[in-house]
PDBQT receptor file of N, H, CA, C and O in Angstrom, charges set to zero:
ATOM      1  N   UNK A   1      -9.628 -86.155-208.255  1.00  0.00    +0.000 N 
ATOM      2  CA  UNK A   1      -8.494 -85.250-208.173  1.00  0.00    +0.000 C 
ATOM      3  C   UNK A   1      -8.008 -84.929-209.578  1.00  0.00    +0.000 C 
ATOM      4  O   UNK A   1      -7.880 -85.810-210.429  1.00  0.00    +0.000 OA
ATOM      5  N   UNK A   2      -7.745 -83.671-209.795  1.00  0.00    +0.000 N 
ATOM      6  H   UNK A   2      -7.849 -82.956-209.104  1.00  0.00    +0.000 HD
ATOM      7  CA  UNK A   2      -7.193 -83.306-211.088  1.00  0.00    +0.000 C 
ATOM      8  C   UNK A   2      -5.664 -83.274-211.011  1.00  0.00    +0.000 C 
ATOM      9  O   UNK A   2      -5.081 -83.452-209.942  1.00  0.00    +0.000 OA
ATOM     10  N   UNK A   3      -5.038 -83.046-212.145  1.00  0.00    +0.000 N 
ATOM     11  H   UNK A   3      -5.511 -82.901-213.014  1.00  0.00    +0.000 HD
ATOM     12  CA  UNK A   3      -3.573 -83.088-212.217  1.00  0.00    +0.000 C 
ATOM     13  C   UNK A   3      -2.918 -82.037-211.330  1.00  0.00    +0.000 C 
ATOM     14  O   UNK A   3      -1.852 -82.276-210.763  1.00  0.00    +0.000 OA
ATOM     15  N   UNK A   4      -3.552 -80.878-211.209  1.00  0.00    +0.000 N 
ATOM     16  H   UNK A   4      -4.418 -80.684-211.670  1.00  0.00    +0.000 HD
ATOM     17  CA  UNK A   4      -2.972 -79.819-210.390  1.00  0.00    +0.000 C 
ATOM     18  C   UNK A   4      -2.946 -80.210-208.907  1.00  0.00    +0.000 C 
ATOM     19  O   UNK A   4      -1.970 -79.935-208.208  1.00  0.00    +0.000 OA
ATOM     20  N   UNK A   5      -4.002 -80.843-208.438  1.00  0.00    +0.000 N 
ATOM     21  H   UNK A   5      -4.794 -81.067-209.005  1.00  0.00    +0.000 HD
ATOM     22  CA  UNK A   5      -4.040 -81.279-207.039  1.00  0.00    +0.000 C 
ATOM     23  C   UNK A   5      -3.012 -82.365-206.772  1.00  0.00    +0.000 C 
ATOM     24  O   UNK A   5      -2.344 -82.357-205.738  1.00  0.00    +0.000 OA
ATOM     25  N   UNK A   6      -2.887 -83.299-207.705  1.00  0.00    +0.000 N 
ATOM     26  H   UNK A   6      -3.429 -83.305-208.545  1.00  0.00    +0.000 HD
ATOM     27  CA  UNK A   6      -1.899 -84.378-207.556  1.00  0.00    +0.000 C 
ATOM     28  C   UNK A   6      -0.492 -83.801-207.545  1.00  0.00    +0.000 C 
ATOM     29  O   UNK A   6       0.351 -84.212-206.748  1.00  0.00    +0.000 OA
ATOM     30  N   UNK A   7      -0.242 -82.841-208.440  1.00  0.00    +0.000 N 
ATOM     31  H   UNK A   7      -0.927 -82.507-209.087  1.00  0.00    +0.000 HD
ATOM     32  CA  UNK A   7       1.079 -82.213-208.487  1.00  0.00    +0.000 C 
ATOM     33  C   UNK A   7       1.365 -81.482-207.176  1.00  0.00    +0.000 C 
ATOM     34  O   UNK A   7       2.480 -81.547-206.659  1.00  0.00    +0.000 OA
ATOM     35  N   UNK A   8       0.367 -80.791-206.641  1.00  0.00    +0.000 N 
ATOM     36  H   UNK A   8      -0.539 -80.739-207.061  1.00  0.00    +0.000 HD
ATOM     37  CA  UNK A   8       0.533 -80.075-205.372  1.00  0.00    +0.000 C 
ATOM     38  C   UNK A   8       0.838 -81.026-204.231  1.00  0.00    +0.000 C 
ATOM     39  O   UNK A   8       1.690 -80.744-203.389  1.00  0.00    +0.000 OA
ATOM     40  N   UNK A   9       0.136 -82.159-204.205  1.00  0.00    +0.000 N 
ATOM     41  H   UNK A   9      -0.557 -82.387-204.889  1.00  0.00    +0.000 HD
ATOM     42  CA  UNK A   9       0.400 -83.158-203.165  1.00  0.00    +0.000 C 
ATOM     43  C   UNK A   9       1.805 -83.730-203.306  1.00  0.00    +0.000 C 
ATOM     44  O   UNK A   9       2.495 -83.949-202.310  1.00  0.00    +0.000 OA
ATOM     45  N   UNK A  10       2.226 -83.971-204.540  1.00  0.00    +0.000 N 
ATOM     46  H   UNK A  10       1.665 -83.793-205.349  1.00  0.00    +0.000 HD
ATOM     47  CA  UNK A  10       3.572 -84.495-204.775  1.00  0.00    +0.000 C 
ATOM     48  C   UNK A  10       4.644 -83.525-204.316  1.00  0.00    +0.000 C 
ATOM     49  O   UNK A  10       5.645 -83.925-203.722  1.00  0.00    +0.000 OA
ATOM     50  N   UNK A  11       4.429 -82.248-204.595  1.00  0.00    +0.000 N 
ATOM     51  H   UNK A  11       3.615 -81.922-205.078  1.00  0.00    +0.000 HD
ATOM     52  CA  UNK A  11       5.391 -81.224-204.169  1.00  0.00    +0.000 C 
ATOM     53  C   UNK A  11       5.422 -81.131-202.646  1.00  0.00    +0.000 C 
ATOM     54  O   UNK A  11       6.494 -81.059-202.045  1.00  0.00    +0.000 OA
ATOM     55  N   UNK A  12       4.242 -81.133-202.024  1.00  0.00    +0.000 N 
ATOM     56  H   UNK A  12       3.371 -81.192-202.512  1.00  0.00    +0.000 HD
ATOM     57  CA  UNK A  12       4.177 -81.066-200.561  1.00  0.00    +0.000 C 
ATOM     58  C   UNK A  12       4.870 -82.271-199.940  1.00  0.00    +0.000 C 
ATOM     59  O   UNK A  12       5.594 -82.134-198.953  1.00  0.00    +0.000 OA
ATOM     60  N   UNK A  13       4.652 -83.448-200.513  1.00  0.00    +0.000 N 
ATOM     61  H   UNK A  13       4.064 -83.559-201.315  1.00  0.00    +0.000 HD
ATOM     62  CA  UNK A  13       5.301 -84.659-200.011  1.00  0.00    +0.000 C 
ATOM     63  C   UNK A  13       6.816 -84.533-200.126  1.00  0.00    +0.000 C 
ATOM     64  O   UNK A  13       7.546 -84.844-199.185  1.00  0.00    +0.000 OA
ATOM     65  N   UNK A  14       7.282 -84.077-201.279  1.00  0.00    +0.000 N 
ATOM     66  H   UNK A  14       6.690 -83.824-202.044  1.00  0.00    +0.000 HD
ATOM     67  CA  UNK A  14       8.723 -83.929-201.502  1.00  0.00    +0.000 C 
ATOM     68  C   UNK A  14       9.363 -82.946-200.540  1.00  0.00    +0.000 C 
ATOM     69  O   UNK A  14      10.438 -83.209-199.999  1.00  0.00    +0.000 OA
ATOM     70  N   UNK A  15       8.707 -81.813-200.325  1.00  0.00    +0.000 N 
ATOM     71  H   UNK A  15       7.834 -81.600-200.764  1.00  0.00    +0.000 HD
ATOM     72  CA  UNK A  15       9.232 -80.810-199.399  1.00  0.00    +0.000 C 
ATOM     73  C   UNK A  15       9.267 -81.383-197.978  1.00  0.00    +0.000 C 
ATOM     74  O   UNK A  15      10.248 -81.209-197.254  1.00  0.00    +0.000 OA
ATOM     75  N   UNK A  16       8.198 -82.060-197.592  1.00  0.00    +0.000 N 
ATOM     76  H   UNK A  16       7.401 -82.201-198.180  1.00  0.00    +0.000 HD
ATOM     77  CA  UNK A  16       8.161 -82.671-196.267  1.00  0.00    +0.000 C 
ATOM     78  C   UNK A  16       9.251 -83.709-196.090  1.00  0.00    +0.000 C 
ATOM     79  O   UNK A  16       9.867 -83.803-195.028  1.00  0.00    +0.000 OA
ATOM     80  N   UNK A  17       9.484 -84.488-197.133  1.00  0.00    +0.000 N 
ATOM     81  H   UNK A  17       8.984 -84.412-197.995  1.00  0.00    +0.000 HD
ATOM     82  CA  UNK A  17      10.525 -85.504-197.080  1.00  0.00    +0.000 C 
ATOM     83  C   UNK A  17      11.900 -84.879-196.896  1.00  0.00    +0.000 C 
ATOM     84  O   UNK A  17      12.687 -85.335-196.067  1.00  0.00    +0.000 OA
ATOM     85  N   UNK A  18      12.188 -83.838-197.666  1.00  0.00    +0.000 N 
ATOM     86  H   UNK A  18      11.548 -83.468-198.339  1.00  0.00    +0.000 HD
ATOM     87  CA  UNK A  18      13.492 -83.174-197.579  1.00  0.00    +0.000 C 
ATOM     88  C   UNK A  18      13.686 -82.536-196.202  1.00  0.00    +0.000 C 
ATOM     89  O   UNK A  18      14.754 -82.660-195.602  1.00  0.00    +0.000 OA
ATOM     90  N   UNK A  19      12.659 -81.856-195.706  1.00  0.00    +0.000 N 
ATOM     91  H   UNK A  19      11.791 -81.755-196.193  1.00  0.00    +0.000 HD
ATOM     92  CA  UNK A  19      12.760 -81.226-194.384  1.00  0.00    +0.000 C 
ATOM     93  C   UNK A  19      12.955 -82.292-193.301  1.00  0.00    +0.000 C 
ATOM     94  O   UNK A  19      13.794 -82.139-192.413  1.00  0.00    +0.000 OA
ATOM     95  N   UNK A  20      12.181 -83.359-193.385  1.00  0.00    +0.000 N 
ATOM     96  H   UNK A  20      11.500 -83.483-194.106  1.00  0.00    +0.000 HD
ATOM     97  CA  UNK A  20      12.307 -84.436-192.405  1.00  0.00    +0.000 C 
ATOM     98  C   UNK A  20      13.680 -85.077-192.423  1.00  0.00    +0.000 C 
ATOM     99  O   UNK A  20      14.254 -85.352-191.370  1.00  0.00    +0.000 OA
ATOM    100  N   UNK A  21      14.204 -85.314-193.599  1.00  0.00    +0.000 N 
ATOM    101  H   UNK A  21      13.738 -85.090-194.455  1.00  0.00    +0.000 HD
ATOM    102  CA  UNK A  21      15.550 -85.888-193.697  1.00  0.00    +0.000 C 
ATOM    103  C   UNK A  21      16.596 -84.939-193.127  1.00  0.00    +0.000 C 
ATOM    104  O   UNK A  21      17.528 -85.365-192.445  1.00  0.00    +0.000 OA
ATOM    105  N   UNK A  22      16.434 -83.655-193.413  1.00  0.00    +0.000 N 
ATOM    106  H   UNK A  22      15.678 -83.309-193.967  1.00  0.00    +0.000 HD
ATOM    107  CA  UNK A  22      17.386 -82.677-192.892  1.00  0.00    +0.000 C 
ATOM    108  C   UNK A  22      17.397 -82.650-191.379  1.00  0.00    +0.000 C 
ATOM    109  O   UNK A  22      18.462 -82.649-190.762  1.00  0.00    +0.000 OA
ATOM    110  N   UNK A  23      16.224 -82.628-190.778  1.00  0.00    +0.000 N 
ATOM    111  H   UNK A  23      15.359 -82.628-191.279  1.00  0.00    +0.000 HD
ATOM    112  CA  UNK A  23      16.132 -82.617-189.311  1.00  0.00    +0.000 C 
ATOM    113  C   UNK A  23      16.708 -83.907-188.739  1.00  0.00    +0.000 C 
ATOM    114  O   UNK A  23      17.432 -83.882-187.743  1.00  0.00    +0.000 OA
ATOM    115  N   UNK A  24      16.388 -85.023-189.366  1.00  0.00    +0.000 N 
ATOM    116  H   UNK A  24      15.800 -85.043-190.174  1.00  0.00    +0.000 HD
ATOM    117  CA  UNK A  24      16.902 -86.307-188.882  1.00  0.00    +0.000 C 
ATOM    118  C   UNK A  24      18.427 -86.347-188.940  1.00  0.00    +0.000 C 
ATOM    119  O   UNK A  24      19.068 -86.858-188.023  1.00  0.00    +0.000 OA
ATOM    120  N   UNK A  25      19.003 -85.817-189.999  1.00  0.00    +0.000 N 
ATOM    121  H   UNK A  25      18.482 -85.402-190.745  1.00  0.00    +0.000 HD
ATOM    122  CA  UNK A  25      20.465 -85.820-190.117  1.00  0.00    +0.000 C 
ATOM    123  C   UNK A  25      21.110 -84.932-189.063  1.00  0.00    +0.000 C 
ATOM    124  O   UNK A  25      22.189 -85.247-188.561  1.00  0.00    +0.000 OA
ATOM    125  N   UNK A  26      20.461 -83.831-188.725  1.00  0.00    +0.000 N 
ATOM    126  H   UNK A  26      19.584 -83.575-189.132  1.00  0.00    +0.000 HD
ATOM    127  CA  UNK A  26      21.022 -82.933-187.721  1.00  0.00    +0.000 C 
ATOM    128  C   UNK A  26      21.036 -83.555-186.327  1.00  0.00    +0.000 C 
ATOM    129  O   UNK A  26      21.922 -83.259-185.525  1.00  0.00    +0.000 OA
ATOM    130  N   UNK A  27      20.075 -84.402-186.039  1.00  0.00    +0.000 N 
ATOM    131  H   UNK A  27      19.356 -84.642-186.690  1.00  0.00    +0.000 HD
ATOM    132  CA  UNK A  27      19.952 -84.965-184.700  1.00  0.00    +0.000 C 
ATOM    133  C   UNK A  27      20.390 -86.425-184.598  1.00  0.00    +0.000 C 
ATOM    134  O   UNK A  27      20.302 -87.015-183.522  1.00  0.00    +0.000 OA
ATOM    135  N   UNK A  28      20.848 -87.007-185.675  1.00  0.00    +0.000 N 
ATOM    136  H   UNK A  28      20.919 -86.527-186.550  1.00  0.00    +0.000 HD
ATOM    137  CA  UNK A  28      21.223 -88.420-185.674  1.00  0.00    +0.000 C 
ATOM    138  C   UNK A  28      22.614 -88.602-185.058  1.00  0.00    +0.000 C 
ATOM    139  O   UNK A  28      23.589 -88.044-185.561  1.00  0.00    +0.000 OA
ATOM    140  N   UNK A  29      22.712 -89.370-183.984  1.00  0.00    +0.000 N 
ATOM    141  H   UNK A  29      21.920 -89.824-183.576  1.00  0.00    +0.000 HD
ATOM    142  CA  UNK A  29      24.017 -89.605-183.353  1.00  0.00    +0.000 C 
ATOM    143  C   UNK A  29      24.709 -90.846-183.933  1.00  0.00    +0.000 C 
ATOM    144  O   UNK A  29      24.974 -91.806-183.211  1.00  0.00    +0.000 OA
ATOM    145  N   UNK A  30      24.993 -90.820-185.212  1.00  0.00    +0.000 N 
ATOM    146  H   UNK A  30      24.777 -90.040-185.799  1.00  0.00    +0.000 HD
ATOM    147  CA  UNK A  30      25.643 -91.976-185.830  1.00  0.00    +0.000 C 
ATOM    148  C   UNK A  30      26.674 -91.502-186.845  1.00  0.00    +0.000 C 
ATOM    149  O   UNK A  30      26.722 -90.322-187.193  1.00  0.00    +0.000 OA
ATOM    150  N   UNK A  31      27.483 -92.419-187.308  1.00  0.00    +0.000 N 
ATOM    151  H   UNK A  31      27.444 -93.377-187.025  1.00  0.00    +0.000 HD
ATOM    152  CA  UNK A  31      28.545 -92.076-188.244  1.00  0.00    +0.000 C 
ATOM    153  C   UNK A  31      27.975 -91.768-189.623  1.00  0.00    +0.000 C 
ATOM    154  O   UNK A  31      26.811 -92.054-189.906  1.00  0.00    +0.000 OA
ATOM    155  N   UNK A  32      28.801 -91.190-190.463  1.00  0.00    +0.000 N 
ATOM    156  H   UNK A  32      29.746 -90.959-190.233  1.00  0.00    +0.000 HD
ATOM    157  CA  UNK A  32      28.387 -90.873-191.823  1.00  0.00    +0.000 C 
ATOM    158  C   UNK A  32      27.999 -92.114-192.603  1.00  0.00    +0.000 C 
ATOM    159  O   UNK A  32      27.014 -92.102-193.342  1.00  0.00    +0.000 OA
ATOM    160  N   UNK A  33      28.761 -93.180-192.449  1.00  0.00    +0.000 N 
ATOM    161  H   UNK A  33      29.561 -93.190-191.849  1.00  0.00    +0.000 HD
ATOM    162  CA  UNK A  33      28.465 -94.424-193.156  1.00  0.00    +0.000 C 
ATOM    163  C   UNK A  33      27.105 -94.973-192.717  1.00  0.00    +0.000 C 
ATOM    164  O   UNK A  33      26.297 -95.387-193.550  1.00  0.00    +0.000 OA
ATOM    165  N   UNK A  34      26.863 -94.974-191.422  1.00  0.00    +0.000 N 
ATOM    166  H   UNK A  34      27.519 -94.638-190.746  1.00  0.00    +0.000 HD
ATOM    167  CA  UNK A  34      25.572 -95.464-190.920  1.00  0.00    +0.000 C 
ATOM    168  C   UNK A  34      24.427 -94.582-191.424  1.00  0.00    +0.000 C 
ATOM    169  O   UNK A  34      23.355 -95.081-191.767  1.00  0.00    +0.000 OA
ATOM    170  N   UNK A  35      24.663 -93.276-191.465  1.00  0.00    +0.000 N 
ATOM    171  H   UNK A  35      25.534 -92.871-191.187  1.00  0.00    +0.000 HD
ATOM    172  CA  UNK A  35      23.643 -92.347-191.944  1.00  0.00    +0.000 C 
ATOM    173  C   UNK A  35      23.334 -92.602-193.415  1.00  0.00    +0.000 C 
ATOM    174  O   UNK A  35      22.167 -92.629-193.806  1.00  0.00    +0.000 OA
ATOM    175  N   UNK A  36      24.362 -92.789-194.227  1.00  0.00    +0.000 N 
ATOM    176  H   UNK A  36      25.310 -92.767-193.910  1.00  0.00    +0.000 HD
ATOM    177  CA  UNK A  36      24.143 -93.066-195.663  1.00  0.00    +0.000 C 
ATOM    178  C   UNK A  36      23.373 -94.357-195.860  1.00  0.00    +0.000 C 
ATOM    179  O   UNK A  36      22.484 -94.426-196.709  1.00  0.00    +0.000 OA
ATOM    180  N   UNK A  37      23.701 -95.378-195.089  1.00  0.00    +0.000 N 
ATOM    181  H   UNK A  37      24.423 -95.322-194.399  1.00  0.00    +0.000 HD
ATOM    182  CA  UNK A  37      22.984 -96.650-195.195  1.00  0.00    +0.000 C 
ATOM    183  C   UNK A  37      21.513 -96.495-194.785  1.00  0.00    +0.000 C 
ATOM    184  O   UNK A  37      20.625 -97.087-195.398  1.00  0.00    +0.000 OA
ATOM    185  N   UNK A  38      21.272 -95.697-193.748  1.00  0.00    +0.000 N 
ATOM    186  H   UNK A  38      21.994 -95.217-193.250  1.00  0.00    +0.000 HD
ATOM    187  CA  UNK A  38      19.897 -95.460-193.299  1.00  0.00    +0.000 C 
ATOM    188  C   UNK A  38      19.107 -94.698-194.358  1.00  0.00    +0.000 C 
ATOM    189  O   UNK A  38      17.940 -95.003-194.605  1.00  0.00    +0.000 OA
ATOM    190  N   UNK A  39      19.746 -93.702-194.989  1.00  0.00    +0.000 N 
ATOM    191  H   UNK A  39      20.694 -93.455-194.789  1.00  0.00    +0.000 HD
ATOM    192  CA  UNK A  39      19.077 -92.937-196.043  1.00  0.00    +0.000 C 
ATOM    193  C   UNK A  39      18.744 -93.844-197.213  1.00  0.00    +0.000 C 
ATOM    194  O   UNK A  39      17.637 -93.783-197.747  1.00  0.00    +0.000 OA
ATOM    195  N   UNK A  40      19.684 -94.683-197.617  1.00  0.00    +0.000 N 
ATOM    196  H   UNK A  40      20.583 -94.733-197.183  1.00  0.00    +0.000 HD
ATOM    197  CA  UNK A  40      19.444 -95.596-198.736  1.00  0.00    +0.000 C 
ATOM    198  C   UNK A  40      18.297 -96.546-198.414  1.00  0.00    +0.000 C 
ATOM    199  O   UNK A  40      17.420 -96.772-199.247  1.00  0.00    +0.000 OA
ATOM    200  N   UNK A  41      18.304 -97.094-197.218  1.00  0.00    +0.000 N 
ATOM    201  H   UNK A  41      19.017 -96.910-196.541  1.00  0.00    +0.000 HD
ATOM    202  CA  UNK A  41      17.260 -98.024-196.811  1.00  0.00    +0.000 C 
ATOM    203  C   UNK A  41      15.889 -97.345-196.820  1.00  0.00    +0.000 C 
ATOM    204  O   UNK A  41      14.911 -97.918-197.300  1.00  0.00    +0.000 OA
ATOM    205  N   UNK A  42      15.825 -96.129-196.292  1.00  0.00    +0.000 N 
ATOM    206  H   UNK A  42      16.620 -95.663-195.902  1.00  0.00    +0.000 HD
ATOM    207  CA  UNK A  42      14.561 -95.395-196.241  1.00  0.00    +0.000 C 
ATOM    208  C   UNK A  42      14.097 -95.033-197.649  1.00  0.00    +0.000 C 
ATOM    209  O   UNK A  42      12.899 -95.087-197.927  1.00  0.00    +0.000 OA
ATOM    210  N   UNK A  43      15.008 -94.668-198.536  1.00  0.00    +0.000 N 
ATOM    211  H   UNK A  43      15.981 -94.624-198.310  1.00  0.00    +0.000 HD
ATOM    212  CA  UNK A  43      14.644 -94.328-199.906  1.00  0.00    +0.000 C 
ATOM    213  C   UNK A  43      14.042 -95.531-200.622  1.00  0.00    +0.000 C 
ATOM    214  O   UNK A  43      13.056 -95.398-201.347  1.00  0.00    +0.000 OA
ATOM    215  N   UNK A  44      14.631 -96.695-200.420  1.00  0.00    +0.000 N 
ATOM    216  H   UNK A  44      15.432 -96.803-199.832  1.00  0.00    +0.000 HD
ATOM    217  CA  UNK A  44      14.101 -97.916-201.025  1.00  0.00    +0.000 C 
ATOM    218  C   UNK A  44      12.715 -98.214-200.466  1.00  0.00    +0.000 C 
ATOM    219  O   UNK A  44      11.811 -98.587-201.213  1.00  0.00    +0.000 OA
ATOM    220  N   UNK A  45      12.543 -98.052-199.156  1.00  0.00    +0.000 N 
ATOM    221  H   UNK A  45      13.277 -97.750-198.549  1.00  0.00    +0.000 HD
ATOM    222  CA  UNK A  45      11.251 -98.299-198.523  1.00  0.00    +0.000 C 
ATOM    223  C   UNK A  45      10.176 -97.352-199.067  1.00  0.00    +0.000 C 
ATOM    224  O   UNK A  45       9.065 -97.783-199.373  1.00  0.00    +0.000 OA
ATOM    225  N   UNK A  46      10.506 -96.072-199.185  1.00  0.00    +0.000 N 
ATOM    226  H   UNK A  46      11.409 -95.722-198.936  1.00  0.00    +0.000 HD
ATOM    227  CA  UNK A  46       9.546 -95.091-199.706  1.00  0.00    +0.000 C 
ATOM    228  C   UNK A  46       9.209 -95.398-201.156  1.00  0.00    +0.000 C 
ATOM    229  O   UNK A  46       8.046 -95.319-201.550  1.00  0.00    +0.000 OA
ATOM    230  N   UNK A  47      10.203 -95.743-201.949  1.00  0.00    +0.000 N 
ATOM    231  H   UNK A  47      11.149 -95.806-201.629  1.00  0.00    +0.000 HD
ATOM    232  CA  UNK A  47       9.957 -96.060-203.358  1.00  0.00    +0.000 C 
ATOM    233  C   UNK A  47       9.038 -97.272-203.488  1.00  0.00    +0.000 C 
ATOM    234  O   UNK A  47       8.153 -97.287-204.344  1.00  0.00    +0.000 OA
ATOM    235  N   UNK A  48       9.236 -98.274-202.658  1.00  0.00    +0.000 N 
ATOM    236  H   UNK A  48       9.954 -98.261-201.963  1.00  0.00    +0.000 HD
ATOM    237  CA  UNK A  48       8.359 -99.451-202.695  1.00  0.00    +0.000 C 
ATOM    238  C   UNK A  48       6.937 -99.097-202.278  1.00  0.00    +0.000 C 
ATOM    239  O   UNK A  48       5.976 -99.594-202.866  1.00  0.00    +0.000 OA
ATOM    240  N   UNK A  49       6.797 -98.243-201.269  1.00  0.00    +0.000 N 
ATOM    241  H   UNK A  49       7.577 -97.839-200.791  1.00  0.00    +0.000 HD
ATOM    242  CA  UNK A  49       5.470 -97.804-200.835  1.00  0.00    +0.000 C 
ATOM    243  C   UNK A  49       4.760 -97.050-201.959  1.00  0.00    +0.000 C 
ATOM    244  O   UNK A  49       3.578 -97.276-202.220  1.00  0.00    +0.000 OA
ATOM    245  N   UNK A  50       5.486 -96.158-202.615  1.00  0.00    +0.000 N 
ATOM    246  H   UNK A  50       6.446 -95.974-202.403  1.00  0.00    +0.000 HD
ATOM    247  CA  UNK A  50       4.902 -95.384-203.715  1.00  0.00    +0.000 C 
ATOM    248  C   UNK A  50       4.503 -96.312-204.849  1.00  0.00    +0.000 C 
ATOM    249  O   UNK A  50       3.421 -96.175-205.421  1.00  0.00    +0.000 OA
ATOM    250  N   UNK A  51       5.376 -97.253-205.172  1.00  0.00    +0.000 N 
ATOM    251  H   UNK A  51       6.254 -97.364-204.707  1.00  0.00    +0.000 HD
ATOM    252  CA  UNK A  51       5.058 -98.196-206.248  1.00  0.00    +0.000 C 
ATOM    253  C   UNK A  51       3.814 -98.998-205.889  1.00  0.00    +0.000 C 
ATOM    254  O   UNK A  51       2.965 -99.243-206.745  1.00  0.00    +0.000 OA
ATOM    255  N   UNK A  52       3.702 -99.405-204.640  1.00  0.00    +0.000 N 
ATOM    256  H   UNK A  52       4.392 -99.206-203.944  1.00  0.00    +0.000 HD
ATOM    257  CA  UNK A  52       2.548-100.177-204.206  1.00  0.00    +0.000 C 
ATOM    258  C   UNK A  52       1.255 -99.388-204.262  1.00  0.00    +0.000 C 
ATOM    259  O   UNK A  52       0.200 -99.950-204.559  1.00  0.00    +0.000 OA
ATOM    260  N   UNK A  53       1.318 -98.100-203.984  1.00  0.00    +0.000 N 
ATOM    261  H   UNK A  53       2.175 -97.644-203.744  1.00  0.00    +0.000 HD
ATOM    262  CA  UNK A  53       0.118 -97.274-203.976  1.00  0.00    +0.000 C 
ATOM    263  C   UNK A  53      -0.284 -96.790-205.352  1.00  0.00    +0.000 C 
ATOM    264  O   UNK A  53      -1.474 -96.620-205.616  1.00  0.00    +0.000 OA
ATOM    265  N   UNK A  54       0.660 -96.567-206.224  1.00  0.00    +0.000 N 
ATOM    266  H   UNK A  54       1.626 -96.706-206.009  1.00  0.00    +0.000 HD
ATOM    267  CA  UNK A  54       0.363 -95.973-207.520  1.00  0.00    +0.000 C 
ATOM    268  C   UNK A  54       0.582 -96.925-208.686  1.00  0.00    +0.000 C 
ATOM    269  O   UNK A  54       0.558 -96.498-209.841  1.00  0.00    +0.000 OA
ATOM    270  N   UNK A  55       0.790 -98.182-208.412  1.00  0.00    +0.000 N 
ATOM    271  H   UNK A  55       0.809 -98.528-207.475  1.00  0.00    +0.000 HD
ATOM    272  CA  UNK A  55       0.951 -99.160-209.475  1.00  0.00    +0.000 C 
ATOM    273  C   UNK A  55       2.395 -99.310-209.897  1.00  0.00    +0.000 C 
ATOM    274  O   UNK A  55       3.280 -98.568-209.470  1.00  0.00    +0.000 OA
ATOM    275  N   UNK A  56       2.598-100.275-210.730  1.00  0.00    +0.000 N 
ATOM    276  H   UNK A  56       1.879-100.878-211.077  1.00  0.00    +0.000 HD
ATOM    277  CA  UNK A  56       3.949-100.562-211.203  1.00  0.00    +0.000 C 
ATOM    278  C   UNK A  56       4.275 -99.667-212.380  1.00  0.00    +0.000 C 
ATOM    279  O   UNK A  56       3.430 -99.409-213.237  1.00  0.00    +0.000 OA
ATOM    280  N   UNK A  57       5.485 -99.209-212.407  1.00  0.00    +0.000 N 
ATOM    281  H   UNK A  57       6.171 -99.419-211.710  1.00  0.00    +0.000 HD
ATOM    282  CA  UNK A  57       5.918 -98.338-213.481  1.00  0.00    +0.000 C 
ATOM    283  C   UNK A  57       7.418 -98.382-213.595  1.00  0.00    +0.000 C 
ATOM    284  O   UNK A  57       8.031 -99.444-213.485  1.00  0.00    +0.000 OA
ATOM    285  N   UNK A  58       8.003 -97.236-213.815  1.00  0.00    +0.000 N 
ATOM    286  H   UNK A  58       7.505 -96.373-213.905  1.00  0.00    +0.000 HD
ATOM    287  CA  UNK A  58       9.440 -97.155-214.007  1.00  0.00    +0.000 C 
ATOM    288  C   UNK A  58      10.224 -97.535-212.757  1.00  0.00    +0.000 C 
ATOM    289  O   UNK A  58      11.401 -97.879-212.859  1.00  0.00    +0.000 OA
ATOM    290  N   UNK A  59       9.602 -97.483-211.581  1.00  0.00    +0.000 N 
ATOM    291  H   UNK A  59       8.645 -97.204-211.499  1.00  0.00    +0.000 HD
ATOM    292  CA  UNK A  59      10.309 -97.880-210.372  1.00  0.00    +0.000 C 
ATOM    293  C   UNK A  59      10.717 -99.344-210.413  1.00  0.00    +0.000 C 
ATOM    294  O   UNK A  59      11.672 -99.739-209.744  1.00  0.00    +0.000 OA
ATOM    295  N   UNK A  60       9.995-100.166-211.200  1.00  0.00    +0.000 N 
ATOM    296  H   UNK A  60       9.219 -99.846-211.743  1.00  0.00    +0.000 HD
ATOM    297  CA  UNK A  60      10.367-101.567-211.311  1.00  0.00    +0.000 C 
ATOM    298  C   UNK A  60      11.765-101.732-211.873  1.00  0.00    +0.000 C 
ATOM    299  O   UNK A  60      12.449-102.710-211.571  1.00  0.00    +0.000 OA
ATOM    300  N   UNK A  61      12.196-100.773-212.694  1.00  0.00    +0.000 N 
ATOM    301  H   UNK A  61      11.641 -99.978-212.939  1.00  0.00    +0.000 HD
ATOM    302  CA  UNK A  61      13.537-100.831-213.270  1.00  0.00    +0.000 C 
ATOM    303  C   UNK A  61      14.611-100.474-212.247  1.00  0.00    +0.000 C 
ATOM    304  O   UNK A  61      15.760-100.895-212.380  1.00  0.00    +0.000 OA
ATOM    305  N   UNK A  62      14.240 -99.695-211.220  1.00  0.00    +0.000 N 
ATOM    306  H   UNK A  62      13.307 -99.353-211.112  1.00  0.00    +0.000 HD
ATOM    307  CA  UNK A  62      15.204 -99.185-210.257  1.00  0.00    +0.000 C 
ATOM    308  C   UNK A  62      15.227-100.027-208.980  1.00  0.00    +0.000 C 
ATOM    309  O   UNK A  62      16.295-100.341-208.454  1.00  0.00    +0.000 OA
ATOM    310  N   UNK A  63      14.049-100.383-208.492  1.00  0.00    +0.000 N 
ATOM    311  H   UNK A  63      13.182-100.128-208.920  1.00  0.00    +0.000 HD
ATOM    312  CA  UNK A  63      13.927-101.091-207.224  1.00  0.00    +0.000 C 
ATOM    313  C   UNK A  63      13.577-102.553-207.498  1.00  0.00    +0.000 C 
ATOM    314  O   UNK A  63      12.506-102.830-208.039  1.00  0.00    +0.000 OA
ATOM    315  N   UNK A  64      14.444-103.487-207.141  1.00  0.00    +0.000 N 
ATOM    316  H   UNK A  64      15.314-103.263-206.701  1.00  0.00    +0.000 HD
ATOM    317  CA  UNK A  64      14.120-104.900-207.354  1.00  0.00    +0.000 C 
ATOM    318  C   UNK A  64      13.013-105.356-206.419  1.00  0.00    +0.000 C 
ATOM    319  O   UNK A  64      12.831-104.788-205.343  1.00  0.00    +0.000 OA
ATOM    320  N   UNK A  65      12.284-106.366-206.822  1.00  0.00    +0.000 N 
ATOM    321  H   UNK A  65      12.433-106.828-207.696  1.00  0.00    +0.000 HD
ATOM    322  CA  UNK A  65      11.185-106.890-205.995  1.00  0.00    +0.000 C 
ATOM    323  C   UNK A  65      11.736-107.660-204.831  1.00  0.00    +0.000 C 
ATOM    324  O   UNK A  65      10.972-108.179-204.018  1.00  0.00    +0.000 OA
TER     325      UNK A  65
């Protein structure tokens, strides 16, 4: 894979993530506080998955082990 393909995949992933989060927020029957906690939890989970797949990097500074 060249850099352009990787960048395209990253953009597609980001767009899919934003759309998915938007739809989930529209249909989620929970309070704002619960929604924020769920978003934070999911963001941490995704960041850990990305770190695991692409190696350790700057995410180590943000997401504790």
